[in-house]
TORTOR-614162 format. One record per residue: x, y, z of N, C-alpha, C in turn. Coordinates in steps of 0.05 Angstrom, whole numbers, plus 32768, in hexadecimal, padded with zeros to 4 digits. Layout:
<rs>
XYZXYZXYZ...
</rs>
This chain:
<rs>
7C4280A47D1A7C4880C47D097C5C80BC7CF57C5280C87CDD7C6180C27CC57C7380DE7CC07C8080DD7CA97C9080F77C9E7C8281027C8B7C6980FC7C857C5E810E7C6D7C5B81297C737C5681367C897C57814D7C927C71815A7C977C8581497C9B7CA081557CA17CB281577C8F7CB081467C797CC381467C637CBC815F7C537CCB816D7C417CC581867C347CD081807C187CC381947C057CC981937BE97CDF81AA7BE57CE881B67BFB7CFC81C87BF87D1A81C37BF17D1F81B97BDA7D3A81AB7BD47D3D81B47BB87D5581B17BAF7D5E81B27B947D6A81987B897D6381967B6C7D6F817E7B617D8581847B4D7D9D81777B4F7DB1817D7B3C7DBF81647B327DCB81687B1E7DDA814F7B0D7DF681507B1A7DFD81367B187E1781307B297E2E81417B187E2C814C7B007E4281587AF47E3B817A7AF77E2C81827B097E2781A17B127E4181A97B227E4681BF7B1A7E5C81CE7B297E5981D87B477E6781CF7B5B7E5F81DA7B777E5F81F17B787E6982067B6A7E6682227B687E4782277B627E3B821C7B507E22821E7B4A7E0F82177B607E1981FD7B6D7E0381F87B847E09820B7B997E2182147BA37E1E82257BBA7E1282397BB57E1182477B997E0682617B937DE5825E7B997DDA82467B9C7DBA82417B9C7DB2824E7BB77DC882497BCC7DBF824F7BEA7DC0826D7BEA7DC8827C7BDE7DC7829B7BDE7DAA829F7BD27D9D82907BC17D8082987BB67D7082897BC77D7682757BD97D61826A7BE87D71825C7BFF7D5C82487C0A7D6982367C1F7D5E821D7C1D7D66820D7C077D5881F17C047D6581DF7C197D5681CD7C227D5D81B87C3A7D6B81A17C307D7181A47C1B7D8281897C0D7D8581887BF27D98817F7BE67D9E817C7BC97D9F81617BC37D8A815B7BB27D8881417BA27D9C81417B8A7DAB812B7B8D7DC081267B717DB681127B617DB181187B487DAC81067B327DC381027B1D7DBD80E97B127DD580E37AFE7DC080DC7AE07DBD80EE7AD07DAA80E87ABD7D8D80E17AC07D8680F17AD87D6A80EF7AE17D6580DB7AF27D7980CC7AFC7D7880B77B0E7D8680BE7B297D7580B77B3E7D8080BD7B597D9980B57B627DAE80C77B667DCA80BF7B6E7DCD80BF7B897DC180D57B9C7DCA80D77BB77DBA80F77BBF7DC280FC7BD57DB781147BE17DCF81247BF07DCF813D7BF47DE0814E7BFF7DD281617C127DD981637C277DCD81767C3E7DD881927C3A7DCB81A37C447DD381C07C407DEF81C67C517DF081B47C6E7E0681BB7C777E1E81AE7C677E1F81977C597E30818A7C4C7E3C819A7C357E2C81AB7C2B7E3281BC7C157E4181D67C217E3881E57C357E4081FC7C417E5981F77C4E7E6181E27C5B7E7981D77C6A7E8C81C97C587E8281C07C427E9881B57C317EAD81C87C267EC781BC7C1F7EDA81CC7C177EE781C37BF97ECF81B67BEB7ECD81B07BD27ED181C97BC07EE481CB7BAD7EE781E57B9B7ECF81EC7B8C7EC682057B867EB282097B767EB382017B587EC481F57B4E7ECD81EB7B357EC581CD7B367EC681C47B4A7EC581A07B4E7EA5819D7B457E9F81877B417E82817D7B3E7E7781727B587E5B81787B577E4C816D7B707E4C81537B787E5981427B677E5C81287B6A7E7281247B817E84813A7B827E9C81347B967E9181357BB27E79813C7BB87E6E813C7BD47E5E81247BD67E5E81127BC47E5280F57BC47E6680E37BCF7E7480E87BE47E8E80D97BE67E8C80BC7BEA7E9E80AE7BDB7EA1808D7BDE7EA180887BF97EAD80997C0F7EB380927C297E9D808F7C3C7E84809E7C2C7E6A80997C397E5F807A7C3C7E6380727C547E5F80547C557E4380487C4D7E3080597C527E1280527C497E0380677C387DFB80667C1F7DEA80787C137DCE807F7C207DCB80977C1C7DB280A27C2C7D97808D7C267D8780897C377D7280747C2F7D5880877C1E7D5080767C0D7D3980827BFF7D1E807B7C0C7D0D80917C1C7CFC808D7C2A7CE180927C1E7CCA80867C237CB080897C1F7CA5809F7C297C9680B07C207C8D80CB7C2C7C7C80C27C437C7280AB7C467C5E80A57C5C7C6F80937C6F7C8780927C6F7C98807C7C817C94808C7C9F7C9880787CB07C92807E7CCD7CA9808D7CD67CA980A07CE97CC280B07CF57CD5809F7D027CCB808B7D147CDF807E7D1E7CF0806F7D097CE380617CF47CF380557CE47D0380637CCE7CF8807E7CCA7D0D80937CBE7D22809C7CCC7D20809F7CE67D3A80A97CFB7D4C80907CF67D4580777CF67D5280617CF97D65805F7CDE7D5480657CC87D6780607CAC7D79807A7CAC7D7280957CB47D8780A67CB27D9C809F7CC17D9A80937CDA7DB480917CEA7DC180757CDE7DB380607CD77DC2804D7CCF7DD480517CB57DC980647CA67DDD806E7C8E7DEA80817C927DEA808F7CAA7DFE80A87CB07DF680BD7C9D7DDF80C27C9A7DD380DA7C8B7DC380EE7C9B7DC981087C907DBB81197CA17D9E81247C8C7D9B811B7C757D8A81237C687D82810D7C517D6B81027C4A7D6380ED7C387D4B80F97C277D4E80E87C117D3680EE7BFA7D1E80E27C017D0780EB7BFA7CED80E37C027CDE80DD7BE87CD580C67BE77CC280C07BCA7CAC80B97BD27C9880C17BBB7C7F80B67BC07C7680AB7BA37C6980937BA57C6380857B8F7C7C807F7B7D7C9180797B8A7CA9807A7B787CB180947B6C7CAA80A97B727CB380BF7B667CBE80D47B797CD480E17B747CE180F27B857CCE81077B8D7CCB810C7BAA7CB6811F7BB47CC481337BC67CD8812D7BD67CE881427BE57CFB81387BF57D0181447C0B7D1B813B7C1D7D0F81397C387D20812D7C4A7D1B81307C677D30812B7C747D33813F7C8B7D4D813D7C947D4981397CB47D6081347CC47D61812B7CE07D5481447CEF7D5F81597CE67D5681737CF37D3981797CF47D3081757CDB7D1381737CD97D0181617CED7D10814C7CEC7CFC81357CFE7CFE81407D1E7D18814D7D237D1781537D407D08816C7D457D05817C7D327CF681957D357CD6818B7D377CD381767D297CB0816B7D2C7CAA81607D447CBF814F7D507CB881427D687CC181507D817CCB816C7D7B7CD681767D977CC381757DB17CAA81797DA87C94817E7DC17C9881637DD07CA0814A7DC27CA081327DD37CB6812A7DDE7CCA813C7DDE7CE481347DEA7CE9813B7E057CD681487E117CDB814E7E2E7CD4813D7E3F7CCE81227E347CCF81067E487CE680FC7E497CF781027E357D1780F97E377D29810A7E457D3B81067E517D5281167E5A7D6B810F7E4C7D8281227E497D98811A7E3F7DA681027E4D7DA181007E677DAE80E67E717DA680CC7E667D8980CB7E577D7F80B87E4D7D8A80AF7E307D9880C37E297D9F80C17E087DBD80C47E047DC880D17E167DE680D97E0B7DF980C57E127E0E80C67DFF7E2580B57DFD7E3C80BB7E177E3D80A77E257E5080AF7E407E7080A87E377E8280A87E457E9E80A37E437EAD80AD7E257EAA80C77E287EB280D17E067ED380CE7E017ED680D27DEB7EF480CF7DE57EFB80EE7DE67F1380F77DF47F1981137DFA7F3B81107DEB7F40812E7DE97F5981347DE47F6681487DF77F7F814B7DFA7F8381627E0C7F8C817A7DF97F8B818E7E037F9181A97DF77FAC81A77DE67FC3819C7DEE7FDB819D7DE17FDF81897DCD7FC981717DCF7FCB815F7DB97FCA816C7D9B7FDB815F7D8B7FDA81627D727FBE81657D627FBC816B7D4D7FA2816C7D3D7FAA814B7D2E7FBA81427D2C7FBE812A7D1E7FB181147D327FB881167D4C7FAC81067D5F7F9081077D617F88811F7D5C7F6481227D5A7F5A81137D467F6781177D2D7F5D810A7D167F5C80F07D197F7180E47D237F7480C67D2C7F5A80BE7D3D7F5980CC7D527F4180C37D637F2680C37D527F2280DC7D427F0A80DB7D397F0180C87D267F1E80C27D177F1980AB7D047F14808D7D0F7F24808A7D237F23806E7D2F7F0B806A7D3B7EFF807D7D4B7EE3807C7D567ECB80807D437ED080897D2B7EB6808E7D1C7EA480A57D247EB580BF7D307EA480D17D427EAE80EC7D307EA080FF7D3C7EA181177D307EAC81317D3F7EAC812A7D597EB481417D697EC281327D837ED881467D8E7EE2813B7DA87EE581537DB67EDE814D7DD67EE381617DE97EFD81647DF17F07817C7DF57F2381867DF67F24818C7E177F3B81807E1F7F3A81887E427F5981927E467F5F81A17E5C7F7881AC7E617F85819D7E727F9D81A37E7C7FAF81957E8A7FA0818D7EA57F8C81967EAD7F7E818F7EC87F66817A7EC27F6081747EA57F4D81627EA17F3481707E9F7F35818C7E9B7F1B81997E9C7F1581A17E7E7EF981A37E767EF181A27E597EF981C27E547F0581CC7E437F0C81E37E367EFB81EC7E197EF981D47E0B7EEF81D97DEE7EE781C47DE17EDF81C17DCA7ED981AB7DB87EE481AE7D9F7EEC81987D917EFA819B7D767EEB81867D657EE3818E7D507ED3817E7D3D7EE0817A7D207ED881657D107EDD815F7CFA7EDD81787CE47EC981897CE67EC881A17CDB7EDE81B87CE37EE581B97CFA7EF981C97D027F1381C27CF47F1981AB7CF97F3581A07CE97F3181A77CCE7F20819E7CC27F1A81A27CA37F1F81C17C9A7F1781CF7CAA7F1881EE7CA87F3481F67CA67F4081EE7CBB7F5D81F47CC37F6C81EB7CAB7F6A81D17CA37F7E81C67C8D7F7B81D57C767F6181D77C707F5F81E77C547F6D82047C567F6782117C717F71822B7C6B7F8F822D7C6C7F9C82177C777FB882167C787FC082127C5C7FB181FD7C4C7FBB81F57C347FB9820F7C237FA7821D7C237FA282367C127FB6824B7C157FC2824D7C2D7FDA825C7C347FF182577C2B7FF6823A7C258010822F7C1E801782357C00802C82387BF9803482397BDF804182207BD8804982157BBE805281FF7BB6806B81F67BC5807D82067BC8809282027BD5809081FD7BF9807F820A7BFF807782077C1C806E81EB7C21806481DD7C15805381C77C18806481B17C28807D81AA7C20808F81957C26808D81987C47808981817C54808781827C718073818F7C83806381A37C73805281B47C7F803881A47C8B803381907C7C8018817D7C80802481727C9F803A816C7CA08042815D7CBE803C81717CD3804B818E7CCD8049819F7CE2802981A77CE6801A81A77CD77FFB81AB7CDA7FEF81997CF07FF7817E7CEA7FEE81697CFF7FF9816B7D1A800C817A7D1C801C81847D36800E81967D447FFD81A77D327FF481BD7D417FE281B67D567FE381C27D6E7FD381BC7D877FB381C07D817FA281AD7D8B7F8681B37D847F7B81D07D937F8B81D27DA77F8181ED7DB57F8082027DA17F9182037D8D7F8F821B7D787F77821B7D667F6582057D617F5282017D527F3881FD7D5D7F3681F67D727F1F81EA7D877F0E82017D897EF481FB7D8D7EDF820E7D977ED882117DB37EDB822B7DBD7ED8822F7DD67EC9824B7DDB7EBB82527DF17EB4823D7E027EA482267DF77E9C82127E047E8D81FD7DFC7E6F81FC7E087E6181F57DF67E4381F77DFB7E3E81DC7E0A7E3481DA7E227E2C81C17E347E0E81C07E3C7E0881A67E457DEC81A47E4E7DF781927E677DE0818C7E767DDD81757E8D7DD0815F7E8A7DD3814B7E957DC5812F7E907DA881337E9D7DA081437EAE7D82814A7EB07D74815C7EA07D81816A7E8E7D7481797E797D6281687E677D52816E7E5F7D3E81637E4E7D4581637E347D3F814A7E257D4981487E077D3E81627DF87D28816A7DFB7D1A817D7DF37D2D81997DF17D35819E7E0A7D4681B87E0E7D6181B67E047D6C819E7E007D8781997DF67D84819C7DD47D6D818F7DCB7D6D81917DAF7D6381B17DA67D5581BE7DB67D4C81DC7DAD7D6581EA7DB07D7D81E57DC47D9081F57DBF7DA381ED7DA77DA481D17DA07DB681CA7D897DA881D47D6D7D8D81D37D6F7D8481E17D547D8481FD7D537D80820C7D6A7D8182287D6A7DA182347D617DB282257D707DD0822F7D6A7DDD821D7D567DD0820D7D487DDA81FA7D307DF481EC7D3B7DEF81E17D537E0581CE7D5D7DFA81B07D597E0C81A37D507E0781867D4D7E0A81737D657E1381837D787E10816F7D927E1E81847DAB7E1B817A7DC37E1F818C7DDB7E3181787DED7E4281877DFB7E5181747E117E3F816F7E2D7E42815E7E387E2E81567E4F7E3E81597E667E3C81677E757E4B81707E947E37816C7EA87E44816B7EC27E35816A7EDB7E2881857EDC7E1481877EED7E05819E7EF37E1181B67F007E2481AF7F137E3481C37F257E5181C97F187E5681BB7F027E7581BD7EF67E7381B87ED97E7881D27EC67E7381C97EAC7E9081C87E9D7EA681BF7EB37EC281B97EAC7EC4819B7EA87EB0818D7EB17EB5816D7EB07EA581647E9C7EB081577E8F7EA381477E727E94812D7E7C7E7B81267E7A7E6D810E7E837E6981017E667E6581137E517E6081037E377E5581197E237E4A810A7E0A7E42811D7DF37E2481167DF27E1781267DEC7DFB81227DE07DFC81327DC27DEC81207DB07DF0812F7D937DD3812B7D887DD0813B7D727DB581367D657DB281167D627DC5810A7D547DBF80ED7D4E7DB980DE7D677DC280E37D7E7DBB80D57D977DA180DA7D9E7D9580F17D9A7D7780F67D997D6380E67D837D6E80E67D6B7D5F80DA7D587D5F80B97D5E7D7980AE7D677D7880967D6F7D65808F7D877D6180A27D977D4D80997DAE7D2E80957DA37D2D80A37D8D7D1180A37D7F7D0A80887D767D1E80787D727D1D805D7D637D1C80487D777D23804E7D927D1E803C7DAA7D03802B7DA27D0080187DAD7CE5800A7DA87CE17FFC7DCA7CC87FF37DCC7CBD7FEA7DE97CBA7FCB7DE07CC47FBD7DC97CBF7FA57DC77CD37F927DD77CCB7F7B7DD97CD97F6C7DE97CF67F647DDE7CFA7F637DC27D147F5B7DB97D277F757DB77D3F7F6F7DBC7D517F847DBB7D517F957DA37D507FAE7DA67D517FC47D927D6E7FC87D8C7D7B7FBF7D767D907FC27D6A7D8E7FD87D557DA37FEB7D527DA57FFA7D397DC37FFB7D327DC67FFB7D167DE17FF97D107DE680107CFB7DFB80227D037E00803B7CF07E15802F7CDA7E1080337CC27E23802B7CAB7E1B800F7CA87E0180097CA67DFA7FEE7CA67E027FE07C8C7E057FEF7C777E0F7FE57C5C7E2C7FD67C5E7E3A7FDD7C717E567FD07C797E527FB37C7E7E3D7FA87C877E397F907C927E3E7F787C737E4F7F6F7C747E577F5A7C5E7E4D7F417C607E5D7F337C6E7E557F147C757E467F127C907E407F267C9A7E2C7F207CB47E107F2F7CAE7DFF7F267CBA7DE37F327CB77DDA7F407CD17DCB7F4D7CCF7DB97F5D7CE57DB27F497CF87DA77F327CF17D997F217D037DB27F167D157DC97F0F7D0B7DDF7F007D177DE97F157D287DEC7F2D7D237DF47F427D347DE47F477D4C7DCB7F487D4B7DB77F457D637DBA7F2C7D6E7DBF7F197D677DB97EFF7D777DD57EFD7D887DEE7F067D7C7E077F047D887E057F197DA07DF97F317D9E7DF87F467DB57DE77F397DCA7DD07F327DC37DBB7F287DD67DC77F127DE67DDA7F007DD77DE97EED7DE77DFC7EF47DF97E0A7F0B7DF57E1C7F187E087E0B7F257E207DF67F347E157DE87F3F7E2E7DD97F287E407DD17F157E367DC47F007E467DD97EF47E597DF57EF97E5D7E0A7EF27E6E7E027F037E8B7DF77F177E897DED7F287E9E7DD47F297EA07DC77F157EAD7DA97F117EAA7D9C7F2E7EB87DA47F3B7EC67D997F507ED77D9E7F6C7EC57DAE7F6C7EB07DAE7F837E9C7D9B7F817E887D8E7F967E897D767F987E737D807FAC7E5E7D807FA27E457D8F7FB57E2E7D757FC17E227D787FDA7E227D5F7FEE7E167D667FF27DFA7D7F7FF47DF47D837FFB7DD97D9F7FF07DD17DA47FE97DBF7DC67FDF7DB47DCC7FEE7D967DE080007D9A7DEC800A7D867E0980047D797E087FF57D5F7E1E7FED7D537E2780027D3B7E40800E7D407E4880207D2C7E6180127D1D7E5B800F7CFE7E74800E7CF17E83801F7CE17E9A801E7CE27EA780377CD87EC380257CC57EBF802D7CAA7ED5801F7C997EEE80337C957F0580297C9A7F1F80347C967F27802F7C7A7F3E803E7C707F47803C7C567F5580247C4D7F63801D7C697F7580027C627F687FE77C5F7F777FDA7C4D7F667FC37C467F7B7FAA7C447F747F937C477F847F7B7C467F747F667C347F847F627C1D7F7D7F517C057F5E7F587BFC7F5A7F747BFD7F407F807BF17F2D7F847C0A7F2E7F7C7C1C7F1C7F7B7C387F227F927C487F107FA87C4D7F147FC07C587F187FBA7C767F287FCB7C877F287FCA7CA37F0D7FD97CAB7F047FCB7CBD7EE97FD87CC87EEB7FD77CE67EE57FED7CF37EE07FF47D0D7EC47FF07D177EBC7FE47D2D7EA17FDC7D347E9F7FE07D507E8C7FF47D5E7E877FF97D737E6A7FF17D7C7E6B7FE27D927E507FDC7D997E477FE47DB77E347FF57DB87E3080047DD17E117FFB7DD87E0E7FF37DF37DF37FED7DF97DEF7FFE7E107DD780087E0E7DC580197E217DBC80047E347DBE80037E4E7DAF7FEE7E637DA57FFC7E787D957FED7E877D907FF87EA67DA97FF87EB87DBF7FEE7EAF7DD67FEF7EC07DE880087EB77DDF80107EA37DF280267E967DFB80227E797E0E802D7E6F7E1980287E577E2E80177E587E3580067E477E4A7FF37E417E4D7FF37E207E6C7FF07E1C7E707FEE7DFF7E897FDA7DF97E8E7FD57DE47EA47FC67DD87EAB7FCF7DBF7EC27FCE7DB77ECF7FDB7D9D7EE17FCB7D917EE37FC37D787EF87FB37D6C7EF77FB97D4F7F0B7FB27D427F107FB17D297F1B7F997D177F177F9A7CFD7F207F807CF27F187F857CD27F237F717CC57F247F717CA67F077F677C9D7EF47F767C987ED97F707C967ECA7F757CAC7EAE7F767CA97EA27F807CBF7E987F6D7CD57E9E7F527CCB7E957F3B7CDE7EAC7F367CF17EC57F3A7CE17EDE7F397CF47EDD7F507D0D7ED97F687D047EDA7F7E7D157EC07F797D267EAD7F727D247E937F6D7D357E9A7F577D497EA97F437D457EAE7F317D577EC27F387D697ED77F4A7D627EEB7F547D757EDB7F677D867EC77F787D7B7EBB7F8D7D8D7EA97F797D9F7E9B7F677D957E897F557DA87E967F497DC27EB17F437DBA7EBD7F357DD07EC87F487DE27ECB7F627DDD7ED37F757DF07EB97F817E007E9F7F7C7DF17E897F7F7DFF7E807F6F7E187E887F567E0E7E837F3F7E247E957F427E3A7EAD7F497E367EC07F4E7E4C7EBA7F677E5E7EA97F7B7E527EA27F957E617E857F8B7E6D7E787F7C7E617E5A7F787E6F7E647F617E887E767F517E7E7E7B7F3E7E9D7E8C7F507EB07E987F5F7EA97EA47F747EBD7E937F877ECC7E7B7F8C7EBF7E697F9B7EC87E597F8C7EDE7E517F727ED47E437F5F7EE67E577F597EFB7E707F557EF97E7F7F4F7F127E7D7F657F297E827F7F7F197E807F977F2D7E667F977F3F7E537F907F2F7E367F917F397E337F7C7F547E417F647F4D7E447F4D7F5C7E557F577F787E687F627F727E7A7F6B7F887E6D7F827FA07E5C7F937F8E7E4E7FA77F9D7E3A7F977FAB7E2C7F867FA57E177F787FAE7E237F667FCA7E3B7F5B7FC37E4A7F4F7FDB7E4F7F5F7FF47E587F767FEA7E647F8A7FFF7E4A7F95800C7E3A7F9B7FFC7E1A7FA080107E167F8C80207E197F7480197E097F5F802C7E1D7F5E80447E367F5B803D7E4C7F5D80547E4A7F7580687E457F89805F7E427FA180717E287F9E807F7E137F9680777DF87F9080807E017F7A80977E0E7F6780917E167F5580A67E297F5F80C07E377F6F80B67E497F7A80C87E397F9080DA7E287F9980CF7E157FB280E37E067FA180F27E027F8280EF7DED7F7181017DFC7F6A81167E177F6A81177E287F5E812C7E2A7F718140
</rs>
C-alpha cells in the first residue's frame, strides 16, 4: 500500500517571511492539512495545523519562527508513491507530524500521521494496546512543581506525564502544551516590574494547577483500532493505559506515534531498528547501532526482539562545541519490554552509555528468568518427595 491516495493537496504554501498573523487567518477561511514553507521558491520546511494553532509565536513574527532550530530532524521529502510503512518510519524518525509529498521532483501535497492512521484504521483490529504501548512511564506527583515536570519532559524526550496523587493513583496528565499555555498566560499578565523572580515562582507552581483531569484511559486488551478512533475523534495524541478493573493505576501510555511505529514492524529475520531524530547520528552509523543492539540481545538467547527503538534527544548544553545527547534504547521482546538510557557529548558517547545500561537490564531479565526456572524445578522436586 502506498500513500498516493492518502496524501492530500489540501495545503498552503508560504514564504519564510510571511507574518504568523496572516498564516493563522488562513485557518478561518479553510482547513489546510499543512503549511509548506519556502524561501525564494525553494522548499524550506513544513508546519502542521496543530503546530500553528498551538504555537504562541506572536502574529507579527515571521513564519520561519516555527521552523525551530531545535527540531532535531527536518521533515522528510516523500515520493507520492512511497510505501505506507516507509512513510510512517520516516515521519517517526524525523519526529514530524506532517511531511511534503513530491511527484517527479515537483511539490504535490502533504501527508500526515493522522491521515495514515485513518487510512489503515480497519487493519488495526488485529493489534491490541498491549502489543504497542510504552510501559514504565515517567510520572510526577500532584504537588511537584512545573519546573520538575519540565525537566522530566526534557530529559526523557517525551511530551506528556501522568500525574499521581499521594496514594499513587492517576489523577491527571500534564503535557508540554499545558505548560507552554500556562507560562505564556502568566507572562502576558506580568508587567515589567513584576518579572523579577516571577519565573522562579512559576516553576514552583504545582502541576495539579495545570494538569488535565479527568484522564482519558484505555486498557491492554483494547484493540489499536478502538484506541486510535478515540484519539482521532477527541484530538488526543495519547491515552493512559490502566488495568481493566482500576483506572487509577498507570500501566503505561499509548500514543499515535506508538501505532505508527507498529506499522513499521517487519517479519524479516533481521532486527527491525527504528531511530527517532536519526539526523543526530554523527560518528555512528545505523548499521553499527543495529549490530551493537543485536550483540546485547544475543546474550539472552531465549529473548526474541520484535522491534528496537532508539530515541535521540539533543540538549542545549555543549562541551567544546559537541552537544549533550540523550539516548534511549527500548526493545520490545517476547519476554516483555526492556530499555536502557544514557547521555554523553555526541550521539556515540550517549549511545554507548545507554547500550551499557541496556545490557545490564537484559542480563538482569535473563537472571530473573533463570531464578524463576530454578524455583519451578525445585518446587517440582519437592512435590515429588
